[in-house]
ZAMARGU-4260 file (C-alpha; in steps of 0.2 Angstrom, whole numbers, plus 5000, padded with zeros to 4 digits):
<rodrens>
0) 5558/5290/5702 | 5551/5305/5692 | 5563/5315/5682 | 5562/5334/5683 | 5569/5345/5669
5) 5571/5364/5667 | 5562/5370/5651 | 5570/5386/5646 | 5563/5401/5637 | 5570/5409/5621
10) 5570/5426/5614 | 5573/5431/5595 | 5588/5441/5592 | 5580/5448/5576 | 5566/5440/5566
15) 5566/5443/5547 | 5551/5436/5538 | 5548/5433/5520 | 5532/5434/5509 | 5521/5419/5510
20) 5527/5404/5499 | 5516/5393/5488 | 5515/5380/5502 | 5508/5393/5514 | 5523/5394/5525
25) 5535/5409/5527 | 5554/5408/5525 | 5563/5417/5539 | 5580/5421/5547 | 5582/5423/5566
30) 5594/5420/5580 | 5587/5411/5594 | 5594/5414/5612 | 5590/5403/5627 | 5587/5411/5644
35) 5589/5405/5662 | 5570/5409/5664 | 5561/5392/5664 | 5546/5381/5667 | 5549/5364/5675
40) 5543/5348/5667 | 5542/5332/5677 | 5541/5315/5668 | 5538/5297/5675 | 5538/5282/5663
45) 5533/5264/5667 | 5534/5249/5655 | 5517/5244/5648 | 5509/5233/5635 | 5501/5249/5628
50) 5506/5267/5628 | 5495/5279/5638 | 5500/5298/5642 | 5493/5308/5656 | 5497/5327/5656
55) 5494/5339/5670 | 5498/5357/5674 | 5497/5371/5687 | 5490/5382/5673 | 5472/5379/5667
60) 5476/5387/5650 | 5489/5373/5646 | 5481/5359/5635 | 5481/5342/5644 | 5478/5331/5628
65) 5486/5327/5612 | 5486/5345/5607 | 5500/5348/5619 | 5517/5349/5611 | 5525/5339/5626
70) 5512/5325/5623 | 5515/5325/5604 | 5534/5324/5607 | 5533/5309/5619 | 5520/5300/5608
75) 5531/5301/5593 | 5547/5297/5602 | 5539/5281/5609 | 5532/5276/5592 | 5549/5278/5583
80) 5558/5268/5597 | 5545/5255/5596 | 5541/5255/5615 | 5525/5256/5625 | 5524/5265/5641
85) 5513/5273/5654 | 5519/5291/5654 | 5515/5305/5667 | 5520/5323/5662 | 5517/5338/5674
90) 5521/5355/5667 | 5524/5368/5681 | 5521/5385/5671 | 5532/5399/5676 | 5533/5406/5658
95) 5518/5415/5650 | 5507/5405/5638 | 5508/5410/5620 | 5520/5425/5624 | 5533/5423/5611
100) 5545/5414/5622 | 5544/5397/5615 | 5537/5390/5631 | 5527/5376/5623 | 5541/5371/5611
105) 5553/5371/5626 | 5541/5360/5636 | 5541/5347/5622 | 5560/5345/5622 | 5560/5345/5641
110) 5547/5331/5640 | 5558/5321/5628 | 5574/5324/5639 | 5564/5317/5654 | 5558/5302/5644
115) 5576/5299/5638 | 5581/5299/5656 | 5567/5287/5661 | 5571/5275/5647 | 5590/5276/5650
120) 5594/5281/5633 | 5602/5296/5626 | 5613/5298/5642 | 5628/5303/5632 | 5619/5318/5625
125) 5616/5324/5643 | 5633/5319/5649 | 5626/5306/5661 | 5633/5289/5665 | 5628/5276/5652
130) 5620/5264/5665 | 5610/5250/5657 | 5591/5253/5655 | 5578/5245/5666 | 5568/5243/5649
135) 5571/5226/5642 | 5565/5232/5625 | 5575/5249/5624 | 5585/5249/5608 | 5604/5251/5608
140) 5606/5268/5600 | 5622/5277/5595 | 5622/5296/5599 | 5622/5301/5581 | 5607/5290/5576
145) 5596/5296/5590 | 5602/5314/5589 | 5596/5314/5570 | 5580/5305/5575 | 5575/5318/5589
150) 5578/5333/5577 | 5566/5325/5565 | 5553/5322/5579 | 5555/5340/5585 | 5553/5347/5567
155) 5536/5337/5566 | 5530/5344/5582 | 5534/5363/5578 | 5545/5375/5569 | 5554/5382/5584
160) 5555/5365/5594 | 5572/5360/5586 | 5581/5375/5593 | 5579/5368/5611 | 5589/5353/5606
165) 5604/5364/5603 | 5602/5378/5616 | 5613/5394/5618 | 5614/5405/5602 | 5606/5397/5587
170) 5603/5402/5569 | 5586/5398/5563 | 5582/5396/5544 | 5568/5391/5533 | 5552/5390/5544
175) 5564/5391/5559 | 5565/5372/5560 | 5582/5372/5551 | 5594/5376/5566 | 5613/5379/5566
180) 5623/5382/5582 | 5632/5399/5583 | 5646/5404/5595 | 5637/5409/5611 | 5636/5427/5616
185) 5643/5430/5634 | 5630/5429/5647 | 5620/5445/5647 | 5607/5453/5659 | 5589/5452/5651
190) 5573/5459/5657 | 5558/5450/5649 | 5541/5460/5650 | 5526/5450/5650 | 5510/5461/5647
195) 5493/5454/5648 | 5489/5459/5630 | 5487/5443/5619 | 5494/5442/5602 | 5488/5429/5589
200) 5502/5422/5579 | 5490/5416/5565 | 5483/5434/5564 | 5501/5442/5565 | 5506/5431/5550
205) 5489/5436/5541 | 5493/5454/5544 | 5511/5452/5538 | 5504/5444/5522 | 5493/5459/5519
210) 5508/5470/5521 | 5518/5460/5509 | 5504/5461/5496 | 5502/5480/5498 | 5521/5483/5496
215) 5523/5470/5482 | 5535/5459/5491 | 5536/5442/5483 | 5543/5426/5491 | 5556/5425/5477
220) 5562/5443/5481 | 5562/5440/5500 | 5572/5424/5498 | 5587/5433/5491 | 5587/5446/5505
225) 5585/5433/5518 | 5600/5423/5511 | 5611/5438/5513 | 5604/5441/5531 | 5608/5423/5536
230) 5626/5425/5530 | 5628/5442/5539 | 5621/5434/5555 | 5633/5419/5554 | 5648/5430/5550
235) 5644/5443/5564 | 5642/5430/5577 | 5657/5419/5572 | 5670/5433/5577 | 5660/5440/5591
240) 5665/5431/5607 | 5682/5432/5614 | 5691/5416/5619 | 5686/5411/5637 | 5673/5425/5637
245) 5658/5413/5641 | 5654/5413/5659 | 5644/5400/5668 | 5625/5403/5669 | 5615/5397/5684
250) 5597/5393/5677 | 5588/5405/5687 | 5599/5409/5701 | 5606/5426/5698 | 5624/5431/5702
255) 5628/5446/5712 | 5641/5451/5699 | 5637/5469/5694 | 5644/5467/5676 | 5642/5449/5671
260) 5651/5451/5654 | 5667/5458/5663 | 5675/5475/5659 | 5676/5471/5640 | 5663/5478/5629
265) 5648/5467/5625 | 5650/5457/5609 | 5632/5463/5604 | 5640/5481/5603 | 5657/5476/5598
270) 5652/5467/5582 | 5638/5479/5578 | 5625/5466/5579 | 5614/5476/5591 | 5612/5490/5578
275) 5603/5480/5565 | 5593/5467/5576 | 5574/5470/5572 | 5558/5460/5572 | 5548/5461/5557
280) 5532/5457/5567 | 5533/5474/5575 | 5527/5482/5559 | 5510/5473/5560 | 5509/5470/5579
285) 5513/5487/5586 | 5499/5496/5575 | 5487/5483/5583 | 5494/5485/5600 | 5501/5502/5603
290) 5505/5498/5621 | 5518/5485/5616 | 5527/5499/5606 | 5527/5509/5622 | 5534/5494/5632
295) 5548/5493/5620 | 5552/5511/5622 | 5553/5509/5641 | 5564/5494/5639 | 5575/5504/5627
300) 5580/5517/5640 | 5577/5533/5649 | 5572/5548/5639 | 5586/5559/5644 | 5602/5559/5633
305) 5613/5561/5648 | 5606/5545/5657 | 5605/5535/5641 | 5623/5530/5639 | 5623/5522/5657
310) 5606/5513/5657 | 5600/5511/5639 | 5598/5493/5633 | 5610/5485/5621 | 5594/5480/5611
315) 5576/5479/5615 | 5563/5470/5604 | 5547/5460/5603 | 5551/5441/5605 | 5543/5430/5591
320) 5526/5437/5587 | 5524/5443/5605 | 5517/5448/5617 | 5533/5446/5627 | 5546/5459/5624
325) 5564/5460/5631 | 5579/5471/5634 | 5597/5466/5635 | 5608/5476/5647 | 5627/5478/5651
330) 5624/5477/5669 | 5612/5470/5682 | 5610/5488/5688 | 5604/5494/5671 | 5592/5479/5670
335) 5585/5483/5687 | 5582/5501/5682 | 5572/5495/5667 | 5561/5485/5678 | 5558/5500/5689
340) 5553/5510/5673 | 5540/5497/5669 | 5532/5497/5686 | 5522/5513/5684 | 5515/5506/5668
345) 5509/5490/5678 | 5519/5478/5667 | 5525/5462/5674 | 5543/5458/5671 | 5557/5445/5675
350) 5575/5448/5678 | 5586/5434/5670 | 5601/5431/5659 | 5605/5423/5642 | 5611/5405/5644
355) 5626/5398/5634 | 5625/5381/5627 | 5636/5372/5639 | 5626/5378/5654 | 5610/5375/5645
360) 5614/5356/5645 | 5623/5355/5661 | 5609/5362/5671 | 5594/5355/5662 | 5591/5340/5674
365) 5584/5345/5691 | 5582/5327/5696 | 5588/5312/5688 | 5578/5296/5688 | 5585/5280/5695
</rodrens>
């Protein structure tokens, strides 16, 4: 029986990038936040004498061969486990392709979770019954060993893949693959704008490198700054959420509550985090794509000071290298008002919420195998 898994999106609550290192990569500091907005990845696995993977999607832009992150994840997992299988993966795309929402990386983790369910391993990680596997060759793995192995696999597949093995609010360091769970922010209304403009991540990094060279920013100098930023993020989030303040998410089924965070002030405001969240990519992406800067302005709030205190965003930003942008809002009404402001500009948008870690894992499986 196939296993269907929600493949959640992420946004970046700030993205600070260093100058290029000698190895060609960039050190960065970011806070990832998972959302209820998701794709659906369905996995079927059967024992076989040789491994074969077949991948399909409802979106023709999704690679259906070994270039796909979900394919890579499954192939590496089977190799490390020493198992052979015939695996079918279907990706139902609801998230934009290459939109800065981590969709491909999330698909990879969803495929791994589906494979785990099909194999009957890793059930403790998902809070599932530890029923014996129908795979005679499946290894007996303790949670700690497999948890470490899957993080290593994820880092091999992509820099922002490991965050989806944690979920919720996550601090990302180094190239983004070094991840540390942070205390979750309370569920917060979010509008994700998905313009048709395409942003090339390699080109964005190339433009960033040129900017660093022009400003004389070195990898050594930026490393010190990023270390201070990582500590600041960790300290700010550590005291940001009141005890018992994390409500339940619903993975795409929106509540009728007008103010999801309750009468108390949002932690993003209370801790001052929202005032210094920024995405360095905006410095090179917005000059190339002025329409994205305009979308951020629209998401940020109405132009009149009288209305701004009631309907402005807690924070609005480009996510990743774009082209998706997001705004976080105190109430559903504020979020819906932002969507209305986007309509005259012809920009597609999605209403969703931030997804805390417990809900991320509890609601991941849509359909359990066996």
